[in-house]
C-alpha positions in Angstrom: 199.8 56.9 192.8 203.4 56.7 193.9 205.7 53.7 194.1 208.7 53.9 196.4 211.9 52.3 195.2 213.3 49.7 197.6 217.1 49.9 197.9 217.6 47.1 200.4 221.2 45.8 199.6 220.3 42.3 198.5 222.8 40.5 196.2 221.4 40.8 192.7 224.6 39.6 191.0 223.0 36.1 190.5 220.2 37.6 188.5 222.7 39.4 186.4 224.3 36.1 185.7 220.9 34.9 184.6 220.6 37.8 182.2 224.1 37.2 181.0 223.2 33.6 180.3 221.0 35.0 177.6 224.1 36.3 175.9 225.4 32.8 175.1 225.8 31.7 178.7 228.7 34.1 179.4 230.0 35.2 182.7 229.8 38.8 183.7 233.1 39.8 185.4 233.3 43.6 185.2 232.1 43.7 181.6 228.5 44.6 182.5 227.5 48.1 183.3 225.0 47.1 186.0 223.3 49.6 188.3 220.2 49.4 190.4 217.4 51.6 189.3 217.3 54.9 191.1 214.7 57.6 191.6 211.0 57.1 192.0 208.5 55.4 189.6 205.1 57.0 189.6 202.5 54.3 189.1 200.4 53.2 191.9 201.0 53.4 195.6 203.4 50.6 196.6 207.0 49.5 196.2 209.3 48.8 193.3 212.0 46.1 193.7 214.6 46.7 191.0 216.3 43.5 189.9 218.7 44.8 187.4 219.4 47.6 184.8 222.0 46.2 182.5 223.6 47.0 179.2 226.2 45.0 177.3 227.7 44.4 173.9 229.1 41.1 172.5 232.5 42.8 172.5 232.2 43.3 176.2 231.4 39.6 176.8 233.7 38.1 174.2 236.6 40.5 174.9 239.5 40.2 172.5 241.8 40.7 175.5 240.4 37.5 177.0 242.0 34.1 176.5 240.9 32.1 173.5 238.9 34.9 171.8 239.8 36.8 168.6 238.0 39.0 166.1 238.1 38.8 162.4 236.3 40.9 159.6 234.3 39.0 157.0 234.0 39.9 153.4 231.0 42.2 154.1 233.0 44.2 156.7 231.2 42.7 159.7 233.5 42.1 162.7 232.9 38.5 163.8 234.0 36.5 166.9 236.1 33.4 166.9 236.7 31.1 169.8 240.0 29.3 169.5 242.6 27.3 171.3 246.0 26.1 170.1 249.1 24.3 171.2 251.8 23.9 168.6 253.9 21.3 170.4 251.9 19.3 172.9 253.9 16.2 172.1 256.9 15.3 170.1 259.3 12.5 169.2 263.0 13.1 168.7 266.2 11.3 167.7 266.2 9.1 170.8 262.7 7.8 169.7 263.5 7.5 166.0 266.3 4.9 166.3 265.6 1.9 168.5 269.1 1.3 169.8 270.4 -1.2 172.4 274.0 -1.4 173.5 274.7 -5.1 174.4 277.1 -6.1 177.2 280.5 -7.4 176.1 281.5 -10.2 178.5 285.3 -10.9 178.4 287.0 -13.8 180.1 290.0 -12.7 182.2 292.7 -15.5 182.7 294.4 -14.4 185.9 297.3 -16.7 185.1 298.5 -14.0 182.7 298.7 -11.5 185.5 301.2 -13.1 187.7 303.7 -10.9 189.4 302.1 -7.7 188.2 302.1 -8.5 184.5 299.8 -6.7 182.1 297.5 -8.5 179.7 295.9 -6.9 176.7 292.9 -8.1 174.6 292.6 -6.3 171.3 289.7 -8.0 169.6 286.8 -6.9 171.9 283.7 -5.6 170.1 280.8 -4.2 171.9 277.5 -5.0 170.0 275.3 -2.0 169.2 272.0 -3.4 167.9 269.6 -1.2 165.9 266.2 -2.9 165.4 265.0 -0.5 162.8 268.0 0.3 160.7 271.8 0.6 160.8 274.2 3.1 162.3 277.7 3.9 161.1 278.4 7.0 163.1 276.9 8.6 166.2 277.5 11.2 168.8 276.0 10.7 172.3 276.2 11.0 176.0 276.0 7.8 178.0 276.8 5.9 181.2 279.7 3.4 180.8 279.2 0.4 183.1 282.1 -1.9 183.9 281.8 -4.8 186.4 283.8 -7.9 187.4 282.7 -11.4 188.3 284.8 -14.2 189.9 287.8 -11.9 190.2 290.7 -13.4 192.2 291.8 -9.8 193.1 290.8 -6.3 192.2 292.2 -5.2 188.8 293.4 -2.0 187.2 291.5 -1.8 183.9 292.3 0.4 180.9 289.5 0.7 178.3 290.5 2.1 174.9 288.0 2.9 172.2 290.1 3.6 169.0 287.0 4.8 167.0 285.6 7.1 169.7 286.7 10.6 169.1 289.1 9.2 166.4 290.3 12.6 165.2 291.8 13.1 168.7 293.4 9.6 168.7 290.6 7.6 170.3 289.4 7.6 173.9 291.1 5.9 176.9 289.3 5.3 180.2 291.1 4.0 183.4 289.5 2.5 186.5 289.8 -0.1 189.2 287.3 -3.0 189.1 286.5 -5.6 191.8 283.8 -8.2 192.3 280.2 -6.9 192.8 281.4 -3.3 192.7 280.4 -2.0 189.3 282.1 1.1 188.0 279.6 3.6 186.5 281.0 6.7 184.7 279.1 9.4 182.8 280.6 10.6 179.5 279.2 13.2 177.1 279.5 14.4 173.6 281.6 11.5 172.3 281.7 10.7 168.6 281.5 7.0 167.7 282.4 5.2 164.5 281.0 1.7 164.3 282.4 -1.2 162.4 279.7 -3.6 161.2 277.4 -2.4 164.0 280.0 -2.9 166.7 282.3 -0.7 168.8 285.9 -1.8 168.6 287.5 -1.9 172.0 290.9 -2.8 173.5 291.1 -3.9 177.2 294.3 -3.9 179.3 294.5 -5.5 182.8 296.9 -5.9 185.7 296.5 -6.8 189.3 296.7 -4.0 191.8 298.6 -6.3 194.0 301.8 -6.9 192.0 303.2 -9.8 194.1 300.3 -12.2 193.6 300.4 -15.4 191.6 297.5 -17.2 190.1 296.7 -20.6 188.6 295.0 -21.6 185.3 291.7 -22.3 187.0 291.3 -18.7 188.2 289.3 -17.1 185.4 287.0 -14.1 185.9 284.7 -12.2 183.7 284.8 -8.4 182.9 281.5 -6.9 181.5 281.4 -3.7 179.6 278.2 -2.0 178.5 276.5 1.4 178.1 273.2 2.7 179.4 271.1 5.8 179.6 272.4 7.0 176.2 271.2 10.3 174.7 271.9 10.9 171.0 273.0 14.2 169.5 273.8 12.8 166.0 273.3 9.7 164.0 274.4 8.7 160.5 272.7 5.6 159.2 269.8 4.0 157.4 266.3 3.6 158.7 263.5 1.2 158.1 259.8 1.9 158.7 259.1 2.5 162.3 255.9 2.9 164.3 256.1 5.0 167.4 253.5 6.6 169.7 253.3 10.1 170.9 252.8 10.3 174.7 249.1 10.4 175.7 247.8 13.7 177.0 244.7 15.8 177.4 243.7 19.4 177.1 241.0 21.2 179.0 238.3 22.7 176.8 239.2 26.0 178.3 236.5 28.3 177.0 235.4 29.9 180.3 232.9 31.9 178.3 230.9 28.8 177.6 231.0 27.2 181.1 227.3 27.9 181.7 226.4 26.1 178.5 224.0 23.2 178.6 222.8 21.0 175.8 221.1 22.7 172.9 223.8 24.6 171.0 225.0 23.4 167.7 228.1 25.0 166.2 228.0 25.2 162.4 231.7 25.4 161.4 233.9 24.0 164.2 237.4 23.1 163.0 240.1 21.0 164.6 243.5 21.3 162.9 246.6 19.3 163.5 249.8 21.3 163.6 252.7 19.1 162.5 256.4 20.1 162.2 258.7 17.6 160.7 262.5 18.1 160.9 263.5 14.8 159.4 264.0 13.7 155.8 261.4 11.0 156.2 257.7 11.2 155.2 255.2 9.9 157.7 251.6 8.9 158.4 250.0 10.2 161.6 247.0 8.5 163.2 245.6 10.7 166.0 242.9 9.7 168.4 240.8 12.3 170.2 238.2 11.3 172.8 235.8 13.6 174.6 235.5 13.4 178.3 232.5 15.0 180.1 229.5 16.9 178.8 226.9 15.5 176.5 229.6 14.1 174.2 231.3 12.1 177.0 233.2 9.1 175.5 232.7 10.1 171.9 235.7 9.5 169.7 236.7 11.7 166.7 236.7 9.4 163.7 239.2 10.4 161.0 238.4 8.8 157.6 241.6 9.3 155.7 245.3 8.8 156.4 247.0 12.0 157.4 250.3 12.5 155.5 253.3 14.2 157.2 255.5 15.6 154.5 259.3 15.2 154.8 261.7 18.1 155.2 263.3 18.8 151.9 267.1 18.7 151.5 268.8 21.8 152.9 265.6 22.8 154.7 265.6 22.7 158.5 261.9 21.7 158.9 258.5 21.7 157.2 255.3 22.6 159.0 251.8 21.7 158.0 248.4 22.6 159.3 245.9 19.8 158.6 242.2 20.6 158.9 240.0 17.7 160.0 236.7 19.4 159.2 236.0 17.5 155.9 237.4 14.0 156.7 236.0 13.3 160.1 232.9 13.4 162.3 234.1 16.7 163.7 230.7 18.4 163.7 229.1 15.6 165.7 232.2 15.6 168.0 231.6 19.3 168.9 227.8 19.0 169.1 228.4 19.4 172.8 231.2 20.9 174.8 233.4 18.4 176.6 235.3 19.1 179.8 238.4 17.5 178.5 239.7 16.2 175.2 242.1 13.2 175.6 244.5 12.6 172.7 247.2 10.2 171.5 248.7 9.6 168.2 250.6 6.8 166.4 253.2 7.9 163.8 254.5 5.7 161.0 257.8 7.2 160.0 259.4 6.3 156.7 256.6 4.1 155.4 257.7 1.8 152.6 261.4 2.5 153.1 261.3 5.0 150.3 264.7 6.4 151.4 267.4 3.7 151.4 270.7 5.6 151.5 272.3 6.8 154.7 271.0 10.0 156.2 272.4 12.3 158.9 270.1 13.3 161.8 270.9 15.5 164.8 269.2 16.5 168.1 267.0 18.9 166.2 265.6 16.0 164.1 262.1 15.6 165.5 258.4 15.5 164.7 256.2 17.8 166.7 252.4 17.3 167.0 250.0 20.0 168.2 246.4 21.1 167.6 244.3 24.2 166.9 240.6 24.5 167.6 238.6 27.2 165.9 234.9 27.7 166.5 233.3 30.7 164.8 230.5 32.2 166.8 227.9 30.9 164.4 225.3 28.4 165.6 221.8 27.1 166.2 220.5 27.5 169.8 217.6 25.9 171.6 218.6 25.5 175.2 217.3 25.7 178.7 219.4 27.1 181.6 218.9 27.1 185.3 220.9 29.9 187.0 221.7 30.4 190.7 219.0 31.3 193.1 218.1 34.7 194.7 217.6 34.7 198.4 214.5 36.9 199.3 213.9 35.4 202.8 214.8 38.7 204.5 212.7 41.0 202.3 209.7 41.5 204.6 207.7 43.9 202.5 206.8 41.3 200.0 204.4 39.8 202.5 202.3 43.0 202.3 201.8 42.9 198.5 198.1 42.7 197.5 199.0 43.2 193.8 202.3 42.7 192.0 203.6 42.6 188.5 206.9 41.9 186.7 208.0 44.8 184.4 210.6 43.9 181.7 211.9 46.3 179.1 214.5 45.0 176.5 216.3 46.6 173.6 218.3 44.1 171.7 220.2 43.3 168.5 220.8 39.8 169.7 219.4 37.1 167.4 217.8 35.2 170.3 214.4 34.9 171.9 214.6 34.6 175.7 211.8 33.3 177.8 212.2 33.6 181.6 210.7 31.3 184.3 210.9 32.5 187.9 210.3 29.6 190.3 209.0 30.7 193.7 210.7 28.2 196.1 209.7 27.4 199.6 212.6 26.1 201.7 210.4 24.5 204.4 208.5 22.4 201.9 211.6 21.9 199.7 209.5 22.6 196.6 208.6 25.1 193.9 205.2 26.5 194.8 204.6 28.7 191.7 206.3 29.8 188.5 206.2 33.3 186.9 206.6 33.1 183.1 207.6 36.0 180.8 209.1 36.5 177.4 211.8 39.1 178.1 213.5 39.4 174.6 212.2 39.2 171.1 214.9 38.1 168.6 216.4 40.7 166.3 215.6 40.3 162.6 218.4 38.6 160.6 219.4 38.5 157.0 220.0 35.3 155.0 223.5 35.1 156.5 222.1 35.0 160.1 223.3 38.5 160.8 221.1 40.8 162.8 219.9 43.8 160.7 217.4 45.5 163.0 217.2 46.4 166.7 214.0 45.1 168.4 212.4 46.5 171.5 210.0 44.8 173.9 208.2 46.0 177.0 206.2 43.4 178.8 204.2 43.4 182.0 203.3 40.1 183.7 200.6 40.5 186.4 201.1 38.0 189.2 198.1 36.0 190.2 196.8 36.0 193.7 198.3 32.6 194.3 201.7 33.7 193.0 201.6 36.7 195.3 200.6 34.5 198.3 203.4 32.1 197.5 205.8 34.9 197.0 205.1 36.2 200.5 206.0 32.8 201.9 209.0 32.1 199.6 212.6 31.9 200.6 214.2 31.9 197.1 213.6 32.8 193.5 215.1 30.3 191.0 215.5 31.9 187.6 215.5 29.7 184.5 215.6 30.7 180.8 214.6 29.1 177.6 216.8 30.5 174.7 216.1 30.0 171.1 217.9 31.5 168.0 215.7 33.2 165.5 214.3 31.0 162.7 215.4 27.9 164.6 212.7 25.8 163.1 214.1 26.6 159.7 217.6 25.5 160.8 219.0 28.9 160.0 222.2 29.6 162.0 222.8 32.9 163.6 226.0 34.9 163.6 227.4 36.8 166.6 229.0 40.2 165.9 231.0 42.3 168.2 228.5 45.2 168.0 225.4 43.1 168.9 224.0 44.8 172.0 221.5 44.3 174.8 219.8 46.6 177.4 217.4 45.2 179.9 215.4 46.7 182.9 213.9 44.0 185.2 211.7 45.2 188.1 209.0 43.7 190.4 206.4 46.2 191.5 203.8 45.7 194.2 200.9 47.5 195.7 200.9 47.3 199.4 198.1 46.5 201.8 197.5 49.8 203.5 
C-alpha cells in the first residue's frame, strides 16, 4: 500500500529545537542540516507527515567560532569542548584609591588696615595642611582645582599665591587672581609637582586693594580661604600603612547562550572559577571576593571561599605581577555551579600592605594599580538527568489528521551521543485548555562509553509507536502538540560522568504516518 508524503508548509522549526534540546539543550541557528523528507514511502495507503530529518555533530552545536567555546585535545588525542568566559579587568583600584588624602582649607585673617592707600601686604608662613589617613607623603604630582574665597572683605582684593615647593625646579609656582566676598575663584591646574614639609604645603600670600585710594580701620578684618579639590594623582612618594579598600560592585551575565534551554538536572564535574589579579604596586595584599548567584536553581547562593587569597607584590624593577588563582579546591564551587544562574554578582575587599611589612618610602605613579578579573572554565563533562518542555507545534490547520483511522510515530536514530532520550508528545486541546493524551517514545539509545565517559560505539535505534484509538481521536481534535523530553546520561545511576567530544554525532528521522478513512 502507498503512503503519500504531506508537504504542507507548517513550521517545524520548533520540533527541531526539541531535537536539539537532546544535544545538551543547544539552539539550532544554521548549524543543523534540516530537510523535510522527500519522495514517497511505500507502506500502507495513507499519508506521512514528516516532522524532521536532522543531522548534527557536537562541533556544529558547540562551534569554536561562537563566543565562549574553545576546543582542546586531551592526553588520549580526543578533541574536547570547553565552555569559558573571562574578563581580565572588570574592576581595579589605582593611586587615587590607595592613598586616602584630604587637602584641608587654610583660613588666613586679612587685616585691611595694612592695605591703606594701595599698600601690599605679604604673609610668608602660610601652610596648607595635606592629611594622609593611611601613611605619609613627601612628594606628589597631581592635577587639581585650586579654590580661593573671601569672607568679610571690605573691598575686593588682588591676591598673589606663591607655592615655593610646587615645581621647585622651575622656581616655584605663582598664581594671581582677584577675590571678593561670596565669589570663590576656582582654577584648574594640572601636572604640578609638590614637595611637602611635614605634611604641609608652604605658601606665601600677597594682597592689595584693587581700589588704591581706600583707607581702612583696625576693625576691618576679613578671611581668605585656600584649598584644593578634585585632585588626581600621577605620582606619590611616601609611606603607606595597611589599608582596606573595596572594588566597585558589579555583575556579569552567565552568557552561555548554548545552555539557555537548560533546566535543572545537569551537574558539571569540573567547573572552575579563577581570579585574575594583576598587581603593579610593591605591596602584598589579601583579596576577599564575594560571588553571589542570581536566578536559576542556585538563586541567592554565595560562593564560600575557605582560605585567604594572597596577592603577591610586584618585585623591584618589575612593572607588575599577574596571578591566576583557581578556586576549585578551596570553595564550594561545585555546589555553586550545580545550576546555571542568570547573573553572578561580585564584589571584593582588598587589604593592601597587611602588617606594614614595607616601612620605607616608596614611589608610586599612575600605573600603580591592582586589577581584579575572573575566568570561568567548564569542561563539557557532566551528569545529566533532566526534563525539558520545548515550544509547541500548531497543527490546527492540518485537516487530514481528522481522517486517520490508524497512525503511528516512526523514529530512526543513529547516535554517538552518550544520552538516552525519551520523548513525550502531549496532544493539547485549546478549547478545553488541557492535555488530552500523551504519546511516549524512546527515540535515542545512549552510545556505549569507556571508563572515562567517552563514547566508543555508535548506536542505532528504530522504533514505531502505534497510536491508540483514543490518541488518534484526540489528535483529530487537537490544536497543538507539546513536545517534552526526558534526558539521561549513560550509566547515570552509577554516577559516571560523560564527556562531550567535537565528533559526537546524531542523525534522526521523525515521522507520523496515518492510514486514512477511505
